[in-house]
C-alpha positions in Angstrom: -0.4 0.3 0.2 1.2 3.5 -1.4 1.7 6.0 2.0 0.7 9.2 1.0 3.4 12.4 1.2 1.8 13.5 4.2 1.7 10.4 6.1 5.5 9.7 5.2 6.1 13.2 7.0 4.1 12.3 9.9 5.5 9.0 10.2 9.3 10.9 10.0 8.1 13.3 13.1 7.5 10.1 14.9 10.3 8.8 14.1 12.6 11.9 15.4 10.5 12.2 18.8 11.3 8.4 19.2 15.2 9.4 18.6 15.4 12.2 20.8 17.7 10.8 23.0 19.6 10.0 20.5 22.8 11.9 20.5 23.8 13.5 17.1 27.0 12.4 15.5 30.5 13.9 16.3 31.3 15.7 19.1 29.3 18.9 18.5 26.6 19.9 16.3 29.2 21.7 13.5 31.0 18.2 13.5 27.6 16.5 13.1 26.2 18.5 10.2 29.8 17.8 8.5 29.4 14.0 8.4 26.0 14.5 7.6 26.4 16.4 5.0 29.0 13.9 3.1 26.4 11.3 3.5 23.7 13.1 2.0 26.3 14.1 -1.4 27.0 10.7 -1.4 22.8 10.0 -1.4 22.5 12.8 -4.3 25.4 11.1 -5.9 23.6 7.7 -6.0 20.1 9.1 -7.4 22.0 10.7 -9.7 23.0 7.0 -10.9 19.1 6.0 -10.9 18.0 9.2 -12.6 20.4 10.4 -15.3 20.8 14.7 -15.1 19.4 14.8 -11.5 22.9 15.9 -10.3 23.2 19.0 -12.7 26.6 19.9 -11.4 29.1 18.3 -8.7 32.5 19.9 -7.8 33.5 17.6 -4.8 36.1 14.9 -3.9 37.0 13.2 -7.6 37.0 9.7 -6.2 33.0 10.2 -4.7 31.1 9.7 -7.9 33.2 6.2 -8.8 32.7 5.4 -5.3 28.6 5.9 -6.1 28.7 3.4 -9.1 30.5 1.0 -7.3 28.5 0.5 -4.6 24.9 1.9 -5.7 22.2 1.1 -3.5 18.4 0.2 -4.8 15.9 3.6 -4.3 14.2 1.9 -1.7 17.8 1.7 0.3 18.4 5.4 -0.1 14.7 6.1 0.0 14.6 4.5 3.9 18.9 6.4 4.1 17.3 9.7 3.1 14.6 9.3 6.3 17.4 8.4 8.4 19.4 12.0 7.6 16.3 13.5 8.1 16.2 12.3 11.7 19.6 12.8 12.3 19.6 16.2 11.0 16.6 17.0 13.5 18.4 15.2 16.3 21.4 18.1 15.9 20.3 20.6 18.7 19.6 24.4 17.8 21.2 25.7 21.4 24.6 26.0 20.7 25.2 26.7 16.7 25.7 29.8 14.9 22.8 31.4 12.9 24.9 30.2 9.8 25.0 27.0 10.7 21.4 26.9 11.9 20.7 28.0 8.5 23.2 25.1 7.4 21.2 22.7 9.3 17.9 24.1 8.0 19.3 23.7 4.3 20.5 20.4 5.1 16.8 19.5 6.0 15.3 20.7 3.2 17.8 19.2 0.1 16.7 15.9 1.9 13.5 16.3 2.0 13.7 17.3 -1.8 15.8 13.9 -2.2 13.6 11.7 -0.3 10.3 13.3 -2.6 12.4 12.7 -5.8 13.1 9.0 -4.6 9.8 8.2 -4.3 8.9 9.4 -7.5 11.4 7.5 -9.2 9.9 4.8 -7.7 6.3 5.3 -8.8 4.6 7.6 -6.7 2.5 10.4 -8.7 1.7 13.6 -7.1 -0.6 16.7 -8.7 1.5 19.7 -9.9 1.1 21.8 -7.0 2.4 18.8 -4.7 5.0 17.6 -6.5 6.4 22.0 -6.6 6.2 21.7 -2.9 8.2 18.8 -2.0 10.9 19.4 -4.9 11.4 23.0 -4.5 9.8 23.9 -0.9 7.1 26.7 -2.8 3.4 25.9 -3.8 2.6 27.5 -7.1 -0.8 29.1 -7.4 -2.9 27.6 -10.1 -5.2 30.2 -11.8 -7.8 29.2 -14.0 -6.4 30.2 -17.8 -9.7 32.6 -18.5 -8.2 35.0 -15.9 -5.0 35.5 -18.1 -7.5 36.7 -21.3 -6.8 40.5 -20.3 -3.2 40.0 -20.6 -3.9 38.4 -24.2 -6.2 41.5 -24.5 -3.1 44.2 -23.7 -1.2 42.2 -25.7 -3.7 42.2 -29.2 -3.3 45.9 -28.4 0.6 46.2 -28.9 1.0 44.4 -32.0 0.8 45.6 -35.2 -1.0 44.0 -38.6 -3.7 42.2 -39.0 -4.5 38.5 -38.1 -5.1 36.2 -35.4 -2.8 37.6 -32.4 -0.6 34.1 -32.0 0.3 34.8 -36.3 0.9 38.2 -35.5 3.7 37.7 -32.7 4.7 34.7 -35.2 5.5 37.1 -37.8 6.8 40.3 -35.3 9.1 37.0 -33.8 10.3 36.4 -37.4 11.5 40.1 -38.3 13.5 39.9 -35.0 15.2 36.5 -35.4 18.9 37.2 -35.3 20.1 35.3 -38.7 22.0 32.1 -38.3 25.3 32.9 -39.2 24.9 36.0 -37.3 24.3 33.9 -33.8 27.6 33.9 -32.1 28.8 37.2 -32.3 24.9 38.8 -31.5 25.0 36.0 -28.5 28.7 36.4 -27.2 28.1 40.3 -27.5 25.2 40.0 -25.1 27.3 37.6 -22.6 30.3 39.9 -22.7 27.9 42.9 -21.7 26.4 41.3 -19.2 29.5 40.2 -17.5 30.8 44.0 -17.8 27.8 45.1 -16.1 28.0 42.2 -13.6 31.6 43.0 -12.5 30.7 46.7 -11.7 29.3 45.3 -9.0 30.2 41.8 -8.0 34.1 40.6 -7.4 34.2 37.2 -9.7 37.0 34.7 -9.4 40.2 35.4 -11.0 40.4 33.0 -13.9 36.5 32.3 -14.4 35.3 31.9 -17.5 32.7 30.0 -19.8 32.9 27.7 -23.4 30.1 29.3 -25.6 28.6 25.9 -27.9 25.6 25.8 -30.4 23.8 22.3 -30.2 20.6 20.8 -31.5 18.0 18.6 -30.4 17.4 19.9 -26.7 14.1 20.4 -25.0 16.2 23.6 -23.9 16.8 26.9 -25.5 19.7 27.4 -23.3 21.6 25.3 -20.6 24.6 26.1 -18.3 26.9 23.2 -17.3 29.2 24.0 -14.2 32.3 22.5 -14.3 33.8 23.7 -11.1 37.3 25.7 -10.7 35.1 29.0 -12.1 34.6 27.4 -15.5 31.3 26.4 -16.8 30.2 25.2 -20.5 27.6 27.6 -21.6 25.5 25.6 -24.5 22.6 27.5 -26.5 19.9 25.2 -28.9 19.5 26.6 -32.1 16.8 24.1 -33.3 14.5 27.1 -33.2 15.0 30.7 -34.3 16.2 33.0 -31.6 14.6 36.0 -31.5 16.7 38.8 -30.8 15.9 40.0 -26.8 16.9 36.3 -26.3 20.2 37.1 -26.4 20.5 39.7 -23.3 18.1 36.7 -21.8 20.4 34.0 -22.1 23.6 36.3 -21.2 22.3 37.2 -18.5 21.2 33.8 -17.1 23.0 31.5 -18.3 26.2 33.5 -17.2 26.1 37.0 -15.5 24.8 37.5 -13.3 23.0 34.3 -13.1 24.1 30.3 -13.4 27.7 30.9 -13.7 28.3 33.4 -11.3 25.8 31.9 -8.6 28.0 28.8 -9.0 31.1 30.3 -8.6 29.8 32.2 -5.7 28.2 28.8 -3.7 32.0 27.1 -5.2 34.0 30.2 -3.1 31.9 30.5 -0.5 31.4 27.2 1.0 33.5 24.1 -0.3 36.7 26.6 -0.8 36.3 29.1 2.0 34.2 26.8 4.4 34.8 23.1 3.1 31.1 22.7 2.9 30.7 19.7 1.1 26.8 20.3 0.8 27.5 22.7 -1.6 30.0 20.6 -4.1 26.8 19.4 -5.0 23.4 20.8 -7.4 20.3 18.1 -7.1 18.1 19.8 -10.1 15.1 18.9 -8.4 16.1 20.4 -5.1 15.2 24.3 -3.2 18.6 25.4 -5.2 16.9 25.5 -8.4 13.9 27.7 -7.4 16.9 30.6 -6.3 19.1 29.6 -9.0 16.5 30.0 -11.7 14.8 32.9 -10.3 18.1 34.3 -9.8 18.9 34.8 -13.0 15.7 35.6 -14.7 15.9 38.6 -12.0 19.1 39.1 -13.3 18.3 40.2 -16.1 16.4 43.2 -15.2 19.1 43.9 -12.3 21.9 44.0 -15.2 19.5 46.2 -17.9 17.7 48.2 -16.0 14.5 50.1 -17.5 15.0 51.9 -20.6 18.8 50.8 -19.9 18.1 47.7 -21.9 16.6 48.7 -25.2 19.1 51.4 -25.5 21.7 49.5 -25.1 20.4 46.7 -27.6 19.6 49.1 -30.1 23.1 51.1 -30.0 25.2 47.7 -30.0 23.0 44.2 -30.7 20.8 45.1 -33.4 23.0 46.2 -35.9 25.3 43.3 -35.0 21.9 41.1 -36.2 21.5 43.5 -39.2 18.4 44.2 -37.6 15.9 47.6 -37.7 16.1 49.0 -34.3 13.3 50.9 -34.5 11.0 47.5 -33.2 12.7 48.1 -29.5 10.4 50.0 -28.2 7.8 47.4 -29.0 10.0 44.7 -28.5 10.5 46.1 -24.6 6.9 46.3 -24.3 5.6 42.8 -25.7 8.3 41.0 -22.8 6.5 43.2 -20.3 2.9 41.6 -21.0 4.1 38.1 -22.3 5.8 38.0 -18.8 2.5 38.1 -16.8 1.4 35.1 -18.9 4.3 32.3 -17.6 2.4 31.4 -14.7 -0.7 30.2 -17.2 2.1 27.5 -18.1 1.4 25.9 -14.4 -2.3 25.6 -15.2 -1.9 23.9 -18.8 0.8 21.9 -17.3 -1.3 20.4 -14.3 -3.9 19.6 -16.3 -1.4 18.0 -19.0 0.5 15.9 -17.0 -2.5 14.8 -14.7 -4.4 13.2 -17.9 -7.3 16.1 -17.7 -6.0 17.3 -20.9 -4.6 15.8 -23.9 -1.9 16.4 -25.9 -3.7 18.0 -28.7 -5.7 20.4 -25.6 -2.5 20.9 -24.2 -0.8 22.2 -27.6 -3.4 24.6 -28.4 -3.7 26.6 -24.9 0.5 26.6 -25.2 -0.2 28.7 -28.2 -3.0 30.4 -27.1 -1.7 31.5 -23.8 2.4 30.4 -23.9 2.0 32.8 -27.0 3.8 29.6 -28.7 3.9 28.5 -32.4 2.8 25.3 -33.3 6.5 23.8 -33.2 7.7 25.5 -30.1 4.3 24.3 -28.6 5.9 20.9 -29.0 9.1 22.0 -27.6 7.6 23.1 -25.0 5.5 19.6 -24.0 9.3 18.0 -24.3 10.5 20.1 -21.7 7.3 19.5 -19.7 7.6 16.0 -20.1 11.3 16.5 -19.2 10.8 18.8 -16.6 7.7 18.6 -15.5 7.1 21.2 -12.2 10.6 22.1 -12.5 9.2 25.0 -14.4 7.9 27.2 -11.6 11.5 28.1 -10.8 11.7 30.6 -13.6 8.7 33.2 -13.4 7.6 32.4 -9.3 11.5 32.1 -8.6 11.8 35.6 -10.6 9.2 37.2 -9.0 9.9 35.9 -5.2 14.0 36.7 -5.9 13.1 40.2 -7.2 10.2 41.0 -4.1 13.3 39.6 -1.3 15.9 41.7 -2.9 14.2 44.8 -3.4 12.5 45.3 0.4 16.2 44.3 1.4 17.1 47.8 0.8 18.2 50.1 -2.3 21.6 48.5 -3.1 20.1 45.6 -4.7 23.8 44.3 -6.3 24.7 44.0 -3.0 22.0 42.0 -1.6 21.8 39.9 -5.1 25.9 38.8 -4.5 24.5 37.8 -0.5 21.9 36.0 -2.0 24.1 34.3 -4.6 26.7 33.0 -1.9 24.1 31.4 0.4 22.4 28.5 2.4 18.9 31.2 1.7 16.0 28.9 1.0 12.7 29.8 -1.2 10.4 29.8 2.0 13.4 32.5 3.4 12.1 34.6 0.8 8.9 34.7 2.0 
């Protein structure tokens, strides 16, 4: 009989209470957390052997991945190991822990809990979209009725020039702003260079940091950062579909500066090199880390290019490089502002699709209407949803949560962003 998720958590609470008299391993709380952190990394590496792609980045001890392969435990045993780790974490007393160590304890607990949820999913447990998102990423998304987004569509309709359907006019506009294939590398490299220059004016980047840029095909995503450790990244851009000019800055900031590349570098510098906290040497994709990672990467676009500065720089530099008429910048910027509001419609669309309440063709039509996709890009988006499921909440919900938190801390947004990127702050801490 399958035990509901809430039942599992209740059982763990009872187990913690039963084990309350068990002293944490090691002579003190920090030593206990160090041992737990090592066990956590081994757990994550073994889950990655059961689910390719689960480990997004790893730059810990070189021998550990081989050990995970050689000593791979079955999923039920790993599930039990995660439950035991949760008990051990809870048994570490808060008394005597510094604020940093209390946050470390909370961080480990949240990430082991997410690993436990992912193991249950690997074993076949089915969760609703919002339940899954909360279990993996620590935040429960709102699922709004699709018709609540109709006023946003009306505003977009008023913005777009030309005749015909809203989707057809947006497709025609985007087609006119697509970067020619022979200029894509030059344009995107220029965008990344500007994103880096604006970031390093505020954040002290590690010496020798760098990235390799590659163009690939046949991927469910448009861009990906594969962090290699030692302040090095591989940034891949998918060229299966045309790349509209506004995506150059989006990709440059999101995958590079101050996005994923900077986030991973600061985590490695702050925790792995300086503190020796080994848990930060591994990045499990389906974990609370991802809401912070994707949210900060998306907010980083507006941080690097606030207000009208984005359009000004695109008009002066990027559009001429791409050979595109810069007079469309204002319309492009207005479209971006409106379409951003449609992002959360995808949660409801994905919920219906993944639960089986909507078939594939219905989902394609909804993605075309509310996601402003072409038929081809809607097909690719379904492939992304099939692969990553509730991960999609991390982009727009994560962005809004990061923006609200950063801007509530005071006027120095860059300093606050740097603090966030080099921290163990959890999604729940942003609320």
